[in-house]
VEXLUMKE-868409 format. One record per residue (C-alpha): x, y, z; residue number from 1. Coordinates in nm, 4 decimals, padded with zeros to 6 digits. Layout:
BEGIN
SITE       px       py       pz num
SITE        X        Y        Z NUM
...
END
This chain:
BEGIN
SITE       px       py       pz num
SITE -01.1104 -01.3283 -05.2752   1
SITE -01.2267 -01.4517 -04.9271   2
SITE -01.5607 -01.5989 -04.8505   3
SITE -01.7530 -01.3707 -04.6040   4
SITE -01.8230 -01.6564 -04.3594   5
SITE -01.4441 -01.7256 -04.3406   6
SITE -01.3937 -01.3596 -04.2642   7
SITE -01.6547 -01.3826 -03.9802   8
SITE -01.4631 -01.6812 -03.8462   9
SITE -01.1481 -01.4499 -03.8348  10
SITE -01.3351 -01.1711 -03.6638  11
SITE -01.5241 -01.3863 -03.4087  12
SITE -01.8233 -01.2796 -03.2127  13
SITE -01.6856 -00.9461 -03.0865  14
SITE -01.8089 -00.6135 -02.9656  15
SITE -01.9844 -00.5267 -03.2875  16
SITE -02.1866 -00.8498 -03.2845  17
SITE -02.2621 -00.8085 -02.9082  18
SITE -02.4017 -00.4624 -02.9718  19
SITE -02.6163 -00.5915 -03.2572  20
SITE -02.7259 -00.8756 -03.0349  21
SITE -02.8395 -00.6415 -02.7539  22
SITE -03.0222 -00.4292 -03.0180  23
SITE -03.2049 -00.7368 -03.1509  24
SITE -03.2997 -00.8595 -02.7999  25
SITE -03.4707 -00.5242 -02.7450  26
SITE -03.6423 -00.5409 -03.0869  27
SITE -03.7750 -00.8902 -02.9985  28
SITE -03.8953 -00.7728 -02.6581  29
SITE -04.0811 -00.4935 -02.8247  30
SITE -04.2332 -00.7152 -03.0931  31
SITE -04.3545 -00.9543 -02.8175  32
SITE -04.4942 -00.6614 -02.6155  33
SITE -04.7030 -00.5474 -02.9127  34
SITE -04.8115 -00.8929 -03.0240  35
SITE -04.8700 -01.1010 -02.7033  36
SITE -04.9275 -00.8009 -02.4778  37
SITE -05.2341 -00.7004 -02.6879  38
SITE -05.4523 -00.9547 -02.5096  39
SITE -05.3812 -00.7893 -02.1752  40
SITE -05.4322 -00.4472 -02.3205  41
SITE -05.7647 -00.5476 -02.4545  42
SITE -05.8741 -00.7142 -02.1280  43
SITE -05.7808 -00.3980 -01.9338  44
SITE -05.9487 -00.1582 -02.1856  45
SITE -06.2718 -00.3645 -02.2161  46
SITE -06.4726 -00.1113 -02.0081  47
SITE -06.3447  00.2070 -02.1603  48
SITE -06.3788  00.0845 -02.5124  49
SITE -06.6799 -00.1425 -02.4553  50
SITE -06.5048 -00.4542 -02.6014  51
SITE -06.7190 -00.7634 -02.6044  52
SITE -06.6444 -01.1041 -02.7583  53
SITE -06.7782 -00.9790 -03.1028  54
SITE -06.5469 -00.6720 -03.0994  55
SITE -06.2520 -00.8859 -02.9650  56
SITE -06.2904 -01.1073 -03.2700  57
SITE -06.2894 -00.8087 -03.5005  58
SITE -05.9747 -00.6702 -03.3355  59
SITE -05.7715 -00.9909 -03.3373  60
SITE -05.8790 -01.0698 -03.6912  61
SITE -05.7680 -00.7197 -03.8049  62
SITE -05.4268 -00.7541 -03.6356  63
SITE -05.3593 -01.0928 -03.7873  64
SITE -05.4896 -00.9978 -04.1353  65
SITE -05.2652 -00.6919 -04.1265  66
SITE -04.9571 -00.9084 -04.0556  67
SITE -05.0569 -01.1624 -04.3259  68
SITE -05.1102 -00.8871 -04.5856  69
SITE -04.7872 -00.7011 -04.5066  70
SITE -04.5439 -00.9716 -04.4407  71
SITE -04.4544 -01.0697 -04.7932  72
SITE -04.4137 -00.7076 -04.8963  73
SITE -04.1923 -00.6397 -04.5961  74
SITE -03.9831 -00.9527 -04.6713  75
SITE -03.9333 -00.8285 -05.0278  76
SITE -03.8409 -00.4755 -04.9178  77
SITE -03.5871 -00.6265 -04.6687  78
SITE -03.4208 -00.7902 -04.9655  79
SITE -03.4462 -00.4760 -05.1771  80
SITE -03.3494 -00.1828 -04.9523  81
SITE -03.1773 -00.3702 -04.6691  82
SITE -03.2607 -00.5154 -04.3386  83
SITE -03.1597 -00.2222 -04.1217  84
SITE -03.3316  00.0412 -04.3340  85
SITE -03.6624 -00.1550 -04.3366  86
SITE -03.6475 -00.1996 -03.9569  87
SITE -03.5820  00.1670 -03.9014  88
SITE -03.8711  00.2796 -04.1236  89
SITE -04.1308  00.0179 -04.0214  90
SITE -04.0246  00.0246 -03.6550  91
SITE -04.0693  00.3996 -03.6378  92
SITE -04.4153  00.3880 -03.7952  93
SITE -04.5089  00.0964 -03.5555  94
SITE -04.4079  00.2999 -03.2511  95
SITE -04.6047  00.5964 -03.3775  96
SITE -04.9187  00.3852 -03.4531  97
SITE -04.8955  00.2158 -03.1093  98
SITE -04.8535  00.5519 -02.9374  99
SITE -05.1633  00.6877 -03.1174 100
SITE -05.3591  00.3739 -03.0255 101
SITE -05.3052  00.4534 -02.6612 102
SITE -05.4796  00.7912 -02.7110 103
SITE -05.7845  00.6712 -02.9061 104
SITE -06.1147  00.7573 -02.7382 105
SITE -06.3314  00.4801 -02.8780 106
SITE -06.3027  00.1226 -03.0219 107
SITE -06.3095  00.1755 -03.3993 108
SITE -06.0247  00.4280 -03.4075 109
SITE -05.8347  00.1980 -03.1655 110
SITE -05.8939 -00.0946 -03.4130 111
SITE -05.7530  00.1148 -03.7034 112
SITE -05.4430  00.2036 -03.5128 113
SITE -05.3862 -00.1600 -03.3968 114
SITE -05.4334 -00.2634 -03.7617 115
SITE -05.1514 -00.0298 -03.8525 116
SITE -04.9328 -00.1662 -03.5776 117
SITE -05.0057 -00.5128 -03.7300 118
SITE -04.8875 -00.3945 -04.0717 119
SITE -04.5683 -00.2259 -03.9463 120
SITE -04.4698 -00.4932 -03.6907 121
SITE -04.4140 -00.7280 -03.9867 122
SITE -04.1064 -00.5339 -04.0928 123
SITE -03.8915 -00.5899 -03.7705 124
SITE -04.0482 -00.9420 -03.7287 125
SITE -03.9237 -01.0405 -04.0761 126
SITE -03.5902 -00.8523 -04.0821 127
SITE -03.4494 -00.8799 -03.7322 128
SITE -03.3614 -01.2466 -03.7321 129
SITE -03.2111 -01.2248 -04.0782 130
SITE -03.0127 -00.9060 -03.9824 131
SITE -02.8584 -01.0742 -03.6762 132
SITE -02.7867 -01.4103 -03.8529 133
SITE -02.5981 -01.2273 -04.1285 134
SITE -02.3522 -01.0868 -03.8739 135
SITE -02.2990 -01.4284 -03.7132 136
SITE -02.0918 -01.7159 -03.8398 137
SITE -02.2746 -02.0402 -03.9403 138
SITE -02.1737 -02.2468 -03.6321 139
SITE -02.2945 -01.9837 -03.3772 140
SITE -02.6123 -01.8833 -03.5606 141
SITE -02.8679 -02.1239 -03.3849 142
SITE -02.7261 -02.0434 -03.0426 143
SITE -02.7251 -01.6692 -03.0906 144
SITE -03.0799 -01.6634 -03.2395 145
SITE -03.1991 -01.8756 -02.9495 146
SITE -03.0459 -01.6312 -02.6883 147
SITE -03.2414 -01.3508 -02.8535 148
SITE -03.5534 -01.5588 -02.7928 149
SITE -03.5059 -01.5135 -02.4202 150
SITE -03.6655 -01.1757 -02.4763 151
SITE -03.9979 -01.3426 -02.5620 152
SITE -04.0125 -01.5124 -02.2226 153
SITE -03.9025 -01.2032 -02.0304 154
SITE -04.1606 -00.9946 -02.2096 155
SITE -04.4339 -01.2508 -02.1342 156
SITE -04.3433 -01.2276 -01.7608 157
SITE -04.2880 -00.8496 -01.7401 158
SITE -04.6023 -00.7298 -01.9336 159
SITE -04.8610 -00.9164 -01.7198 160
SITE -04.6776 -00.8153 -01.4025 161
SITE -04.6850 -00.4534 -01.5176 162
SITE -05.0534 -00.4778 -01.6108 163
SITE -05.1407 -00.6118 -01.2602 164
SITE -04.9279 -00.3491 -01.0834 165
SITE -05.0290 -00.0285 -01.2543 166
SITE -05.3577  00.1367 -01.1391 167
SITE -05.4199  00.4712 -01.3157 168
SITE -05.7518  00.6365 -01.3661 169
SITE -05.7121  01.0084 -01.4448 170
SITE -06.0154  01.2061 -01.5904 171
SITE -05.8852  01.4300 -01.8785 172
SITE -06.2074  01.5830 -02.0079 173
SITE -06.5753  01.4759 -02.0273 174
SITE -06.5731  01.0946 -02.0337 175
SITE -06.2108  01.0615 -02.1688 176
SITE -06.0078  00.8855 -01.8979 177
SITE -05.6283  00.8119 -01.8990 178
SITE -05.6636  00.4508 -01.7730 179
SITE -05.4134  00.1789 -01.6801 180
SITE -05.4381  00.0171 -02.0350 181
SITE -05.3175  00.3494 -02.1970 182
SITE -05.0085  00.3592 -01.9638 183
SITE -04.9389 -00.0148 -02.0333 184
SITE -04.9193  00.0540 -02.4052 185
SITE -04.6813  00.3447 -02.3470 186
SITE -04.4628  00.1366 -02.1153 187
SITE -04.4521 -00.1345 -02.3816 188
SITE -04.2942  00.1151 -02.6213 189
SITE -03.9741  00.1547 -02.4098 190
SITE -03.7730 -00.1403 -02.5523 191
SITE -03.8618 -00.0405 -02.9039 192
SITE -03.7623  00.3207 -02.8551 193
SITE -03.4208  00.2097 -02.7086 194
SITE -03.3655 -00.0497 -02.9820 195
SITE -03.4270  00.1812 -03.2770 196
SITE -03.2016  00.4519 -03.1365 197
SITE -02.9275  00.1888 -03.1119 198
SITE -03.0098  00.0515 -03.4653 199
SITE -02.9733  00.4034 -03.6141 200
SITE -02.5994  00.3854 -03.5287 201
SITE -02.5441  00.0300 -03.6519 202
SITE -02.4316 -00.0688 -04.0063 203
SITE -02.6272 -00.2531 -04.2720 204
SITE -02.5644 -00.6295 -04.3266 205
SITE -02.2512 -00.6821 -04.5458 206
SITE -02.4181 -00.9863 -04.6815 207
SITE -02.7065 -00.7679 -04.8123 208
SITE -02.4503 -00.5439 -04.9727 209
SITE -02.2904 -00.8335 -05.1508 210
SITE -02.6320 -00.9560 -05.2716 211
SITE -02.6901 -00.6230 -05.4423 212
SITE -02.3328 -00.6040 -05.5828 213
SITE -02.2273 -00.3264 -05.3429 214
SITE -01.8884 -00.5017 -05.2683 215
SITE -01.7222 -00.1835 -05.1549 216
SITE -01.9762 -00.1002 -04.8927 217
SITE -01.9688 -00.4659 -04.7754 218
SITE -01.5867 -00.4453 -04.7290 219
SITE -01.6285 -00.1137 -04.5403 220
SITE -01.8808 -00.2672 -04.2922 221
SITE -01.6427 -00.5648 -04.2408 222
SITE -01.3483 -00.3257 -04.1889 223
SITE -01.5416 -00.1385 -03.9218 224
SITE -01.6322 -00.4700 -03.7656 225
SITE -01.2633 -00.5676 -03.7622 226
SITE -01.1554 -00.2436 -03.6084 227
SITE -01.4208 -00.2712 -03.3306 228
SITE -01.3641 -00.6429 -03.2585 229
SITE -00.9810 -00.6604 -03.2980 230
SITE -00.8629 -00.3065 -03.2219 231
SITE -00.7598 -00.0001 -03.4327 232
SITE -00.4290 -00.1504 -03.5368 233
SITE -00.5904 -00.4535 -03.7061 234
SITE -00.7211 -00.4353 -04.0632 235
SITE -00.8669 -00.6808 -04.3011 236
SITE -00.5605 -00.6376 -04.5167 237
SITE -00.3431 -00.7477 -04.2176 238
SITE -00.5567 -01.0623 -04.1930 239
SITE -00.5023 -01.1252 -04.5649 240
SITE -00.8452 -01.0130 -04.6849 241
SITE -00.8612 -00.7739 -04.9699 242
SITE -01.2042 -00.8584 -05.1129 243
SITE -01.5029 -01.0672 -05.0148 244
SITE -01.7777 -01.2656 -05.1864 245
SITE -02.0460 -01.5113 -05.0941 246
SITE -02.2027 -01.8055 -05.2886 247
SITE -02.5461 -01.8035 -05.4472 248
SITE -02.5537 -01.4407 -05.5409 249
SITE -02.8677 -01.3111 -05.7131 250
SITE -02.8826 -01.2747 -06.0954 251
SITE -02.9668 -00.9611 -06.2927 252
SITE -03.3005 -00.8050 -06.1965 253
SITE -03.5643 -00.6744 -06.4355 254
SITE -03.7653 -00.3639 -06.3477 255
SITE -04.1372 -00.4555 -06.2939 256
SITE -04.4304 -00.3128 -06.1057 257
SITE -04.4603 -00.3964 -05.7332 258
SITE -04.7015 -00.6939 -05.7640 259
SITE -04.5161 -00.8469 -06.0532 260
SITE -04.1816 -00.8041 -05.8868 261
SITE -04.3024 -00.9633 -05.5661 262
SITE -04.4174 -01.2672 -05.7659 263
SITE -04.1101 -01.3108 -05.9970 264
SITE -03.8535 -01.2489 -05.7121 265
SITE -04.0352 -01.4934 -05.4858 266
SITE -04.0835 -01.7599 -05.7617 267
SITE -03.7381 -01.9189 -05.7003 268
SITE -03.8723 -02.0339 -05.3619 269
SITE -04.1334 -02.2361 -05.5469 270
SITE -03.8786 -02.3912 -05.7889 271
SITE -03.5880 -02.6370 -05.7472 272
SITE -03.3583 -02.6489 -05.5567 273
SITE -03.5477 -02.4495 -05.2845 274
SITE -03.9143 -02.5489 -05.3216 275
SITE -03.9003 -02.8724 -05.1208 276
SITE -03.7298 -02.7353 -04.8149 277
SITE -03.9358 -02.4173 -04.8238 278
SITE -04.2634 -02.6103 -04.8243 279
SITE -04.1430 -02.8444 -04.5491 280
SITE -04.0295 -02.5689 -04.3162 281
SITE -04.3401 -02.3534 -04.3901 282
SITE -04.5597 -02.6492 -04.3002 283
SITE -04.3815 -02.6927 -03.9742 284
SITE -04.4159 -02.3216 -03.8966 285
SITE -04.7816 -02.3409 -03.9803 286
SITE -04.8378 -02.6056 -03.7105 287
SITE -04.5939 -02.4480 -03.4578 288
SITE -04.7535 -02.1018 -03.4810 289
SITE -05.1088 -02.2318 -03.4837 290
SITE -05.0552 -02.4405 -03.1745 291
SITE -04.8584 -02.1814 -02.9768 292
SITE -05.0760 -01.8783 -03.0335 293
SITE -05.4124 -02.0258 -03.1496 294
SITE -05.4398 -02.2721 -02.8661 295
SITE -05.2552 -02.0374 -02.6360 296
SITE -05.5374 -01.7793 -02.6469 297
SITE -05.7957 -02.0534 -02.5670 298
SITE -05.5898 -02.1948 -02.2918 299
SITE -05.6585 -01.8841 -02.0725 300
SITE -06.0399 -01.9350 -02.1233 301
SITE -06.0263 -02.3040 -02.0495 302
SITE -05.8215 -02.2471 -01.7408 303
SITE -06.0644 -01.9699 -01.6223 304
SITE -06.3431 -02.2217 -01.6546 305
SITE -06.1545 -02.4913 -01.4578 306
SITE -06.0743 -02.2517 -01.1753 307
SITE -06.4401 -02.1418 -01.1509 308
SITE -06.5855 -02.4877 -01.1454 309
SITE -06.3390 -02.6507 -00.9060 310
SITE -06.4330 -03.0039 -01.0135 311
SITE -06.1804 -03.2823 -01.0576 312
SITE -06.2884 -03.3863 -01.4056 313
SITE -06.1093 -03.4111 -01.7448 314
SITE -06.1031 -03.0922 -01.9593 315
SITE -06.3703 -03.2212 -02.2078 316
SITE -06.6120 -03.3220 -01.9369 317
SITE -06.5822 -02.9686 -01.7747 318
SITE -06.6270 -02.7983 -02.1166 319
SITE -06.9328 -03.0081 -02.1981 320
SITE -07.1015 -02.9404 -01.8692 321
SITE -07.0088 -02.5757 -01.8059 322
SITE -06.8475 -02.4363 -02.1147 323
SITE -07.1518 -02.2344 -02.2345 324
SITE -07.1583 -02.0126 -01.9248 325
SITE -06.8145 -01.9808 -01.7715 326
SITE -06.5425 -01.9286 -02.0292 327
SITE -06.5355 -01.5486 -02.0305 328
SITE -06.2217 -01.3896 -01.8909 329
SITE -06.2027 -01.1242 -01.6308 330
SITE -06.1649 -00.7725 -01.7772 331
SITE -06.1142 -00.4063 -01.6954 332
SITE -05.9201 -00.4022 -01.3575 333
SITE -05.6578 -00.6749 -01.3851 334
SITE -05.5079 -00.8193 -01.0664 335
SITE -05.2368 -01.0793 -01.0167 336
SITE -05.4892 -01.3570 -00.9706 337
SITE -05.6183 -01.2761 -01.3287 338
SITE -05.2802 -01.2853 -01.4854 339
SITE -05.1060 -01.5767 -01.3038 340
SITE -05.1459 -01.8131 -01.5904 341
SITE -04.9906 -01.5630 -01.8281 342
SITE -04.6956 -01.5243 -01.5862 343
SITE -04.6557 -01.9065 -01.5592 344
SITE -04.6678 -01.9245 -01.9505 345
SITE -04.3843 -01.6711 -01.9713 346
SITE -04.1695 -01.8420 -01.7002 347
SITE -04.2052 -02.1748 -01.8777 348
SITE -04.1164 -02.0127 -02.2124 349
SITE -03.8076 -01.8513 -02.0715 350
SITE -03.7094 -02.1812 -01.8943 351
SITE -03.7365 -02.3709 -02.2208 352
SITE -03.5343 -02.1206 -02.4227 353
SITE -03.2568 -02.1453 -02.1630 354
SITE -03.2766 -02.5218 -02.1747 355
SITE -03.2538 -02.4988 -02.5528 356
SITE -02.9212 -02.3047 -02.5133 357
SITE -02.7728 -02.5915 -02.3193 358
SITE -02.9063 -02.8572 -02.5600 359
SITE -02.7579 -02.6788 -02.8487 360
SITE -02.4077 -02.7283 -02.6942 361
SITE -02.4467 -03.1106 -02.7287 362
SITE -02.7092 -03.1985 -02.9910 363
SITE -02.8167 -03.0682 -03.3323 364
SITE -03.0987 -02.8116 -03.3658 365
SITE -03.3116 -03.0435 -03.5774 366
SITE -03.2942 -03.3070 -03.2997 367
SITE -03.4086 -03.0456 -03.0432 368
SITE -03.7023 -02.9462 -03.2674 369
SITE -03.8020 -03.3134 -03.2949 370
SITE -03.7846 -03.3687 -02.9151 371
SITE -03.9950 -03.0582 -02.8470 372
SITE -04.2595 -03.1484 -03.1062 373
SITE -04.2813 -03.5048 -02.9840 374
SITE -04.3255 -03.3749 -02.6264 375
SITE -04.6046 -03.1535 -02.7397 376
SITE -04.7787 -03.4340 -02.9353 377
SITE -04.7661 -03.6522 -02.6228 378
SITE -04.9113 -03.3733 -02.4090 379
SITE -05.1815 -03.3124 -02.6688 380
SITE -05.2803 -03.6762 -02.6299 381
SITE -05.2753 -03.6423 -02.2512 382
SITE -05.5323 -03.3619 -02.2724 383
SITE -05.7942 -03.6435 -02.3166 384
SITE -05.7175 -03.7738 -01.9658 385
SITE -05.5647 -03.4984 -01.7500 386
SITE -05.7505 -03.4014 -01.4336 387
SITE -05.6913 -03.1539 -01.1473 388
SITE -05.6185 -02.7920 -01.2333 389
SITE -05.2411 -02.8015 -01.1741 390
SITE -05.1894 -03.1088 -01.3912 391
SITE -05.4032 -02.9540 -01.6622 392
SITE -05.2010 -02.6327 -01.6489 393
SITE -04.8747 -02.8381 -01.6864 394
SITE -05.0154 -03.0349 -01.9788 395
SITE -05.1333 -02.7217 -02.1508 396
SITE -04.7968 -02.5572 -02.1155 397
SITE -04.6187 -02.8583 -02.2530 398
SITE -04.8590 -02.8555 -02.5563 399
SITE -04.8087 -02.4896 -02.6424 400
SITE -04.4631 -02.3909 -02.5199 401
SITE -04.2314 -02.6335 -02.6959 402
SITE -04.3639 -02.5349 -03.0379 403
SITE -04.2934 -02.1701 -02.9845 404
SITE -03.9484 -02.2456 -02.8478 405
SITE -03.8643 -02.4637 -03.1515 406
SITE -04.0097 -02.2126 -03.3921 407
SITE -03.7036 -01.9836 -03.3974 408
SITE -03.4884 -02.3027 -03.4667 409
SITE -03.7085 -02.3913 -03.7605 410
SITE -03.6743 -02.0437 -03.9098 411
SITE -03.3039 -02.0597 -03.8581 412
SITE -03.3010 -02.3832 -04.0734 413
SITE -03.4927 -02.1932 -04.3427 414
SITE -03.2451 -01.9081 -04.3298 415
SITE -02.9601 -02.1488 -04.3769 416
SITE -03.1341 -02.3297 -04.6648 417
SITE -03.1921 -02.0266 -04.8941 418
SITE -02.9490 -01.7696 -05.0281 419
SITE -02.9147 -01.4142 -04.8931 420
SITE -03.1316 -01.2412 -05.1638 421
SITE -03.4258 -01.4783 -05.0858 422
SITE -03.4018 -01.4848 -04.7103 423
SITE -03.6318 -01.1927 -04.6357 424
SITE -03.9034 -01.3246 -04.8678 425
SITE -03.8606 -01.6847 -04.7378 426
SITE -03.8983 -01.5819 -04.3708 427
SITE -04.1839 -01.3571 -04.4554 428
SITE -04.3771 -01.6192 -04.6447 429
SITE -04.3195 -01.8765 -04.3755 430
SITE -04.4549 -01.6268 -04.1161 431
SITE -04.7588 -01.5798 -04.3416 432
SITE -04.8099 -01.9579 -04.3238 433
SITE -04.7630 -01.9323 -03.9441 434
SITE -05.0241 -01.6596 -03.8965 435
SITE -05.2576 -01.8431 -04.1225 436
SITE -05.2063 -02.1354 -03.8871 437
SITE -05.3126 -01.9260 -03.5965 438
SITE -05.6387 -01.8266 -03.7765 439
SITE -05.7044 -02.1893 -03.8705 440
SITE -05.6363 -02.3126 -03.5204 441
SITE -05.8701 -02.0498 -03.3640 442
SITE -06.1449 -02.1478 -03.6038 443
SITE -06.0846 -02.5144 -03.5448 444
SITE -06.1067 -02.4748 -03.1671 445
SITE -06.4047 -02.2428 -03.1929 446
SITE -06.6070 -02.4776 -03.3997 447
SITE -06.5034 -02.8095 -03.2322 448
SITE -06.4091 -02.7533 -02.8647 449
SITE -06.7614 -02.7497 -02.7054 450
SITE -06.9208 -03.0226 -02.9234 451
SITE -06.6300 -03.2336 -03.0248 452
SITE -06.3669 -03.1703 -02.7543 453
SITE -06.1809 -03.4952 -02.7960 454
SITE -06.1575 -03.4406 -03.1722 455
SITE -06.0021 -03.0956 -03.0989 456
SITE -05.7061 -03.2162 -02.8841 457
SITE -05.6424 -03.5347 -03.0860 458
SITE -05.6485 -03.3221 -03.4003 459
SITE -05.3743 -03.1041 -03.2639 460
SITE -05.1712 -03.4054 -03.1502 461
SITE -05.1988 -03.5438 -03.5124 462
SITE -05.0938 -03.2029 -03.6582 463
SITE -04.7852 -03.2000 -03.4299 464
SITE -04.7031 -03.5468 -03.5491 465
SITE -04.7209 -03.4430 -03.9129 466
SITE -04.4914 -03.1451 -03.8276 467
SITE -04.2415 -03.3924 -03.6728 468
SITE -04.2393 -03.6000 -03.9844 469
SITE -04.1889 -03.2821 -04.1943 470
SITE -03.8820 -03.1817 -03.9874 471
SITE -03.7343 -03.5344 -04.0346 472
SITE -03.7552 -03.4891 -04.4117 473
SITE -03.5273 -03.1719 -04.4004 474
SITE -03.1553 -03.2143 -04.4816 475
SITE -02.9254 -03.3030 -04.1994 476
SITE -02.7111 -03.0241 -04.0628 477
SITE -02.3943 -03.1876 -04.1977 478
SITE -02.5533 -03.1785 -04.5505 479
SITE -02.6581 -02.8254 -04.4923 480
SITE -02.3060 -02.7110 -04.3920 481
SITE -02.1751 -02.8732 -04.7126 482
SITE -02.4377 -02.7008 -04.9190 483
SITE -02.4243 -02.3461 -04.7707 484
SITE -02.1628 -02.1205 -04.6327 485
SITE -02.4205 -01.8597 -04.5540 486
END
């Protein structure tokens, strides 16, 4: 009986894996369109839907609350019904909800639809990375998952460029206007539609099948993979493989109601031997998510203030003197001058993911995470002193981009540290920690930035330092490879 990772070593990263890889890149692009493109949609729709700061807070809180509430359930369903099936169901509902949100005539119906998008986006966000990793051998996993992350940077460049280029204003009836923001939402759907059509023709993860004792189905998927990768004349039997298995299979399950099952099936993550590593990685994800997305939203407002004032002072001096009046962003008709910082952000994200690919060829992923976090901590400290708008932009990008680029590597560590039947739940819970980090970071900035600005930036530098220590406490990759084969 062959270990499934040994079989993947025989099959290589062939046509089957490349097809799955392209599908996952498109899914990641669509997820980024929906999550990070929302800020541009809201800015563009502010006049039509009468979105002020109060309503903006309601909308962003609803979206993040939906993701927090749904993530654990989606992770559990990914382990129960399979990664592919969950992505097909939740992805289809996400596309439908997003499509309907583009047609909503007023704010509250728009908020409800975006809340549903937040619920359903949790499915692909939780399952996509696990699905791809379970078709990839251990040694290639960090590199392949990092390549998928290129889609994040590309999406962060394409969506603001699209928002600035399109100019649509068609009166349909009465005061209902088909505006640019509605077209932007529809255009954002294109990668998702393509991805889920591809996914429909792809197989389920054989590691999932093994985890639910469907060995025959797992062998059939691997046989198909062998035929596609190696040619019609090559079979698993010709490679000496007649059956497959994997370590750390789940035990017998007991039928319980939904809430009880979620608790009891997630409980092993809070027990030995997994609890230590799970808490450590979730703590790092909390900081990485909070810094990348929580501070990232405020970066645009602070930069808008700096460009308006045009004074060569430090960030905190400018905020103290002008922050009460000049931190509102431009809305309604977006032009390139309004979205340039978002484009710079996307370019730097893409650059750092490409750099990560080269670094993975020569150093371990944990070392890369440490380098990125230390760079962000140093930049956070430099926020106390940075002057001139270009230097401030560079410092901001170094604070918020390395954590998002190391986040995928941190989650890949978590995937390798837990068995197949716990992966969906582990990633989902870690993402809940991350989204809670965004809410905490946003509240922290909102309450401290104007009156205690230095405390804000030094607090973030301290948090990144804590995350760095947490990553150091995780097992080395050599120990991880000895412990896991999946």
